[in-house]
Structure formats: structure tokens, C-alpha cells
C-alpha positions as CSV (number, residue, x, y, z in Angstrom):
1,M,10.9,-28.0,2.4
2,G,14.1,-27.4,0.3
3,L,14.9,-24.1,2.3
4,K,14.4,-26.1,5.4
5,L,16.8,-28.8,4.3
6,F,19.4,-26.3,3.5
7,A,19.1,-24.8,6.9
8,A,19.5,-28.1,8.4
9,L,22.8,-28.5,6.5
10,G,23.9,-25.3,7.9
11,M,23.9,-23.5,4.4
12,I,21.3,-21.0,5.3
13,T,19.7,-19.8,8.6
14,K,16.4,-18.3,9.3
15,E,18.0,-15.0,10.4
16,R,19.9,-14.9,7.0
17,L,16.7,-15.8,5.0
18,L,14.8,-13.1,6.8
19,E,17.7,-10.6,5.8
20,I,17.5,-11.7,2.2
21,L,13.8,-11.5,1.9
22,D,13.4,-8.2,3.8
23,K,14.2,-4.6,2.4
24,S,17.8,-4.9,1.3
25,K,20.7,-2.9,2.7
26,P,23.2,-1.3,0.3
27,E,26.1,-3.6,1.3
28,D,24.0,-7.0,1.1
29,K,24.2,-7.8,-2.5
30,V,22.2,-11.0,-2.2
31,S,19.4,-9.3,-0.5
32,F,19.5,-6.3,-3.0
33,Y,19.4,-8.7,-6.1
34,T,16.5,-10.7,-4.4
35,E,14.7,-7.6,-4.1
36,I,15.2,-6.4,-7.6
37,A,14.4,-10.0,-9.0
38,L,11.2,-10.1,-7.0
39,S,10.1,-6.6,-7.9
40,S,10.8,-7.3,-11.6
41,L,8.6,-10.3,-11.3
42,I,5.7,-8.5,-9.8
43,I,6.0,-5.8,-12.6
44,M,6.2,-8.6,-15.2
45,N,3.1,-10.1,-13.9
46,L,1.2,-7.0,-14.0
47,L,2.1,-6.6,-17.5
48,A,1.2,-10.1,-18.3
49,V,-2.2,-9.7,-16.7
50,S,-2.7,-6.6,-18.6
51,L,-1.6,-8.1,-22.2
52,E,-3.5,-11.3,-21.5
53,S,-6.8,-9.2,-21.6
54,V,-6.2,-8.5,-25.2
55,P,-8.1,-11.0,-27.1
56,S,-5.6,-11.4,-29.9
57,L,-2.6,-11.7,-27.8
58,S,-4.4,-14.2,-25.3
59,E,-5.1,-16.4,-28.2
60,K,-1.8,-16.2,-29.9
61,Y,0.3,-16.5,-26.7
62,S,-2.0,-18.5,-24.4
63,R,0.7,-21.2,-23.7
64,S,3.3,-18.6,-23.1
65,F,1.1,-16.8,-20.6
66,L,0.3,-20.0,-18.9
67,Y,3.9,-21.1,-18.3
68,F,4.7,-17.6,-17.1
69,E,1.8,-18.0,-14.7
70,I,3.1,-21.4,-13.4
71,F,6.6,-20.0,-13.0
72,S,5.4,-17.0,-11.0
73,V,3.1,-19.0,-8.8
74,V,6.0,-21.4,-8.0
75,I,8.4,-18.5,-7.2
76,F,5.8,-16.6,-5.2
77,G,4.7,-19.8,-3.4
78,L,8.3,-20.6,-2.4
79,E,8.8,-17.1,-1.1
80,Y,5.6,-17.2,0.9
81,V,6.7,-20.6,2.5
82,A,10.1,-19.1,3.1
83,R,8.7,-16.1,4.8
84,I,6.5,-18.2,7.0
85,W,9.4,-20.3,8.2
86,A,11.8,-17.4,8.5
87,S,9.3,-15.0,10.5
88,S,9.9,-17.2,13.7
89,E,13.1,-15.1,14.0
90,K,11.6,-11.6,13.6
91,K,12.4,-9.6,16.5
92,D,10.1,-6.6,15.9
93,T,6.9,-8.3,16.9
94,K,5.2,-8.6,20.3
95,Y,5.3,-12.5,20.3
96,S,8.0,-14.4,21.8
97,S,7.0,-17.7,20.4
98,S,8.0,-19.1,16.9
99,L,4.3,-19.9,16.1
100,G,3.0,-16.4,17.4
101,R,5.5,-14.7,15.2
102,R,4.6,-16.9,12.2
103,L,0.7,-16.3,12.7
104,S,1.6,-12.6,13.0
105,Y,3.1,-12.6,9.6
106,I,0.5,-14.8,8.0
107,F,-2.5,-12.6,9.4
108,S,-0.5,-9.3,8.5
109,F,-1.3,-7.1,5.5
110,T,1.8,-8.3,3.6
111,G,1.0,-11.9,4.7
112,I,-2.3,-11.8,3.3
113,I,-1.3,-10.3,0.0
114,D,1.4,-12.9,-0.4
115,F,-1.1,-15.4,0.1
116,L,-3.6,-13.9,-2.3
117,A,-0.9,-13.5,-5.0
118,I,-0.9,-17.4,-5.4
119,V,-4.4,-18.4,-4.5
120,P,-6.3,-17.2,-7.6
121,S,-4.2,-19.2,-9.9
122,I,-4.4,-22.3,-7.8
123,L,-8.3,-21.8,-7.6
124,A,-8.3,-21.4,-11.5
125,I,-6.7,-25.1,-11.8
126,F,-9.2,-26.7,-9.2
127,I,-12.5,-24.6,-9.7
128,T,-13.8,-24.4,-13.2
129,S,-17.2,-23.1,-12.5
130,V,-15.8,-19.5,-11.5
131,D,-15.5,-16.8,-13.9
132,L,-11.7,-16.7,-14.7
133,R,-11.7,-13.1,-15.6
134,W,-12.2,-12.3,-11.9
135,L,-9.4,-14.7,-10.9
136,R,-7.1,-12.8,-13.5
137,V,-8.1,-9.5,-12.1
138,L,-7.1,-10.7,-8.5
139,R,-3.7,-11.4,-9.7
140,L,-3.3,-7.6,-10.0
141,L,-3.0,-7.7,-6.2
142,R,0.5,-8.9,-6.7
143,L,1.4,-5.3,-7.2
144,L,0.7,-4.8,-3.3
145,K,3.8,-7.3,-2.6
146,I,6.0,-4.4,-3.4
147,S,5.0,-3.3,0.2
148,H,7.6,-5.6,1.6
149,Y,10.2,-3.1,0.2
150,S,8.2,0.1,0.4
151,T,6.4,1.8,3.3
152,A,4.2,3.9,1.2
153,L,0.8,2.2,2.2
154,E,1.8,2.0,5.8
155,D,2.9,5.7,5.7
156,L,-0.5,6.7,4.2
157,W,-2.5,4.8,6.8
158,S,-0.4,6.0,9.5
159,A,-0.6,9.8,8.4
160,I,-4.6,9.4,8.1
161,R,-4.7,7.6,11.6
162,H,-2.8,10.6,13.3
163,E,-5.0,13.1,11.6
164,R,-8.1,11.0,11.8
165,S,-10.3,13.6,13.4
166,S,-9.6,16.1,10.9
167,F,-10.0,13.6,8.1
168,V,-13.3,12.4,9.4
169,A,-14.5,16.0,9.8
170,A,-13.7,16.6,6.2
171,L,-15.4,13.5,5.1
172,Y,-18.4,14.5,7.0
173,L,-18.5,17.7,5.2
174,F,-18.2,15.9,1.8
175,A,-21.0,13.6,2.9
176,I,-23.1,16.6,3.6
177,A,-22.4,18.1,0.3
178,L,-23.1,14.9,-1.6
179,F,-26.5,14.4,0.0
180,F,-27.6,17.9,-0.3
181,S,-26.7,18.5,-3.8
182,S,-28.2,15.1,-4.9
183,A,-31.6,15.9,-3.1
184,M,-31.8,19.4,-4.5
185,M,-30.7,18.4,-7.9
186,Y,-33.3,15.6,-8.0
187,V,-35.9,18.0,-7.2
188,A,-34.7,20.5,-9.9
189,E,-34.1,17.8,-12.7
190,N,-36.5,15.0,-12.0
191,T,-39.3,16.5,-14.3
192,A,-37.1,17.6,-17.1
193,Q,-34.7,14.5,-17.2
194,P,-36.6,11.5,-15.4
195,D,-34.3,8.9,-17.2
196,K,-31.2,10.5,-15.7
197,F,-32.4,11.9,-12.3
198,K,-35.0,9.3,-11.6
199,S,-34.1,9.0,-7.7
200,I,-31.8,10.5,-5.1
201,P,-29.5,7.5,-5.3
202,E,-29.3,7.6,-9.0
203,T,-28.5,11.4,-8.7
204,M,-25.7,10.8,-6.3
205,W,-23.6,9.6,-9.5
206,W,-23.8,13.0,-11.0
207,S,-23.2,14.8,-7.5
208,L,-20.1,12.6,-6.8
209,I,-18.5,13.2,-10.0
210,T,-19.3,17.1,-9.8
211,L,-17.8,17.3,-6.2
212,T,-14.7,15.5,-7.1
213,T,-14.2,17.8,-10.0
214,V,-14.1,15.1,-12.5
215,G,-17.1,15.9,-14.7
216,Y,-17.5,13.3,-17.2
217,G,-20.4,15.1,-18.9
218,D,-22.6,12.1,-19.3
219,V,-25.2,13.8,-17.2
220,S,-25.7,17.4,-16.8
221,P,-28.7,19.8,-15.6
222,L,-30.9,21.5,-18.2
223,T,-33.0,23.6,-16.0
224,P,-32.0,27.2,-14.8
225,L,-32.3,25.8,-11.1
226,G,-30.5,22.8,-12.0
227,K,-27.6,24.7,-13.5
228,I,-27.2,27.1,-10.3
229,I,-27.1,24.0,-8.2
230,G,-24.5,22.3,-10.1
231,A,-22.5,25.6,-10.0
232,V,-22.7,25.6,-6.3
233,T,-21.9,21.9,-6.1
234,A,-18.7,22.5,-8.2
235,V,-17.6,25.2,-5.8
236,M,-18.5,23.1,-2.8
237,G,-16.4,20.2,-4.4
238,V,-13.3,22.4,-5.0
239,C,-13.4,23.4,-1.3
240,V,-14.1,20.0,0.2
241,V,-11.6,18.1,-2.1
242,A,-9.0,20.8,-1.3
243,L,-9.5,20.3,2.4
244,L,-9.1,16.7,2.3
245,T,-6.1,16.9,0.0
246,G,-4.4,19.4,2.5
247,I,-5.3,17.3,5.5
248,V,-3.4,14.3,3.9
249,A,-0.5,16.3,2.8
250,N,-0.2,17.9,6.1
251,A,-0.3,14.6,7.8
252,F,2.6,13.2,5.7
253,A,4.8,16.2,6.7
254,N,3.8,16.1,10.4
255,Q,4.8,12.3,10.1
256,V,8.1,12.9,8.6
257,A,8.7,15.7,11.2
258,R,7.7,13.4,14.0
259,R,9.9,10.6,12.9
260,K,12.9,13.0,12.6
261,A,12.2,14.3,16.2
262,I,12.0,10.7,17.6
263,L,15.3,9.8,16.0
264,E,16.9,13.1,17.1
265,A,16.0,12.4,20.6
266,E,17.3,8.9,20.5
267,V,20.6,10.2,19.1
268,A,20.7,13.0,21.6
269,N,20.2,10.6,24.5
270,A,22.9,8.2,23.1
271,L,25.5,11.1,22.9
272,L,24.9,12.1,26.6
273,D,28.2,10.4,27.5
274,G,30.0,11.5,24.2
275,E,29.9,8.2,22.5
276,I,27.5,5.8,21.0
277,S,27.7,2.4,22.4
278,D,26.8,-0.7,20.3
279,Q,23.6,-1.3,21.8
280,E,22.7,2.4,21.3
281,Q,23.8,2.1,17.7
282,E,21.7,-0.9,17.3
283,K,18.6,0.9,18.8
284,I,19.3,3.8,16.3
285,E,19.6,1.4,13.4
286,S,16.4,0.0,14.2
287,L,14.6,3.2,14.3
288,R,16.3,4.2,11.0
289,K,14.9,0.9,9.4
290,R,11.4,1.3,11.0
291,F,11.1,5.0,9.6
292,D,12.8,4.1,6.3
293,L,15.3,6.8,6.6
294,S,18.6,6.6,4.6
295,E,21.8,5.9,6.4
296,D,23.2,9.3,5.2
297,H,20.4,11.2,6.9
298,V,21.0,9.5,10.1
299,D,24.9,9.9,9.9
300,A,24.1,13.6,9.1
301,I,21.9,13.9,12.3
302,I,24.7,12.2,14.3
303,E,27.4,14.6,13.0
304,V,25.1,17.5,13.9
305,F,24.7,16.4,17.6
306,K,28.3,15.6,17.7
307,D,29.3,19.1,16.7
308,T,26.9,20.7,19.3
309,K,28.6,18.8,21.8
310,K,32.0,20.3,21.1
């Protein structure tokens, strides 16, 4: 309500508020300091939740933790309301109406995370029958609020989506190795260690840990056949995990190359007449933000294409 009142008085507009709350530009100091402040508050919340789990600290500083949590919920709540209100001016959505754009934000990944950042604390006030430890852990979801300023999760999802056929194939191979090794180890070790290999589902824990090359050592084969199966499983794990890692790494590399190619094509098209118009510059800038590229990177691409035109 306060932000809306300011807007009515002409002190702030939705467009300006959106610029402040979105990822900052180097020249926009207000947006930059807002991003730093909110990111710092998120990190401090993670530290507070972690330290609050220490019984001695929780008992000694319980009131300080409570005051800090109230302060955080108020700030995150105001931010959430402000984002809903300002999102009606978001241009990079398929919706043309204010309501559609606001609902698009509310049900987006970042919108849901912003909502979950304040709900656990509110529930803790009104619902006393719920285990508060779970509500405290849910507050760790605030870490994902940094997605407003980083495209890391979006990039990971996009990379996997573009290489989904290869990724699914690798997961299929992993599933085969998991079930095969679990079944074989159950047959080999059930008689020798009935408490640790009592069923195939129980044996899957050993198989999963071995395939991922973690190897906790809490369960290990004793029989000669079991040791052979364990060795084969470890080798299969190295191959399958390396395959999954390679697919994700290659997907990231392809995504960067794809973004660069799209931007270069747009720059080349804009320079067909030798100059970049304001409309073309705006489109290039939109792509730069969307692909999370630095201004220096884009300027370098433009300079290269200008040189080739000479």
C-alpha cells in the first residue's frame, strides 16, 4: 500500500520499481544497492537458520533470532507485494493485461519462491501444532530468491532440456545399472548379511552409493561373489556418472555457443545498413539481458562485425 501511495504521488512508477527490483545495471546505483541489500539479507537468513539449530545459541539468542526473523519477513513481504504490483509493466511476457502479467509472476518459479520465503514464518505464528523444525528448514528456500539476480538454475534447466534425449538415455543406463547390481548383490549377500541385504529395495542403498562413487562404507560385501559384483558396480558407476557429467557440461557449452550465435546474427542483421538504429539497439540490449551477457561482450561483438564491414 505504501509503494502504491508513493506511485500515486508521482514519487515512483511501476517501471522504475521494476528496474530497481530486477537485476541491476552497472549505471543504476539504486538498483545495484537494492540487489546487494536483498542478497545480503538472504545470506544472513541462511546463517541465522543454521545458527538457530545450535541448541546453546538458540536458547541464548532466541529473542534476537525472533526479531531478525520478523524484520526479514517484513522486508521479503514488502518485496513480494512490490513485485506483484510492478509486474504489470513487465514486457517480456506473453500476457498483455496487467492481471495476466501479475499472475504470470505469482505462478512463476521466482514468484513461488518469493511466496515460500514468507509463508513458513507466518504459519509458525498461527499454527502451533506443526513441527517448527520443518518450518525453520523451509526458510532455507530463501536461498533460491537469489534466482532474481542469477540465471544459474534457469541455465541448468535449459541446458538439460536441450540435451534431454541424451540425458534421459544416460539416466536409463544408470537405472539399469542400479537395478541389476542391486538384484545381483541381494542374491550374493542375503545369506551372509541378512540384516544389511534383506531385500532388493534395501540393497539399492548400497548400489546407489557405490554407483555414484561416494562409498560411505556402512555396507560392504563379504562373500567373494559379492566383492566381484561390487567391483563391477564401481566400474559401471564411474562410466555412467562420467557420462551424465559430460552431457551436462556439453549442454552448458552448447548453450553458451547458441546464445552467442543468436546475438551475433542479430548484430549482423542490424549492421546490414552500416548503422544500428535505436530500435535495433533496444532489441540487442533485450537479448543481452535475456542471455545474461556483459555489455563489454556485446560491444566486442559489435566492434568485430563493424570491422568486417570495412
